[in-house]
N, C-alpha and C positions, 0 to 999 in steps of 0.2 A: 615611497615612490623612488625608483632608481633614476635620479636626475641625469646621471652621466649617460646612461643608455638612451634616454629620451633626447638629450641634447645631440647625441651622435646621430640619431635617426632624423632629427629636424635638419641638422646641417647637411646630412647626406642627401636629403631630398630637396630641400629649399635653399641651401647655401648660406642662409642667414636667418636670424631671429625676425628681422623686419619683414622678409618675404613670407615667412610662416605666419606672422601676425596679420599681414594683409589678407592672406588666404583664409585664415580662420575667422577673420573680422574681429580681432581682439586688439585692444590698445597694446602697443609694444611693451609698455611697462608691465602689463599682466603676464605676457610671455616671459619677460625678464624675471619677474618675481617667481614664476613657476620653475624656471631653470636655475634659480638660486635656492630652491626649496622653501621659499617663503609663502607660496600659494599652492594648494593642492586642488586640482580640478575635480568637480563633482562627477557623478556617473555619466550624465549626458555629455559633459565636456570631454571626458575621457573617451567616450564612444566616438565623438567627432574627431578627436585627435587620432585615434586608432584608424579610423576610416581614411583620413587625409594621408596618414603615413603608411597605409596599407600594411598594418601590423598583423602578423599571424596571432593565433590564440596564445601560443607560447611566448611570443614577444610582448604581447599585451600583458600577460601575467607577470613576466619578469620586470616590466616597467612599472605597472600600476598596483600590483598586489604584493605588498611586502612579505618576505618570508618570516615565518614565526617558528621559534623553537618549540619543543614539546611542552614547555612550561609557560608559553605565551609571550616570551620576550622576543623583541625584534632581533633578527640576525642580519648580517651583512649581505 
């Protein structure tokens, strides 16, 4: 998961983690853990986040689907 891009989109649309947490109806600690890379949302949660942030398919892919090298190693 590309936390930096996700954080940028959240702050761009909601101005703070707290406002986003209220909108998605999550505890603020859950949002904080996600933005620190300590929590990865499941498929349904990712879909909700994408909808709230109005992500395009390309944006969704770049945030939630990690790139893989040809041998299966994660890349930046």
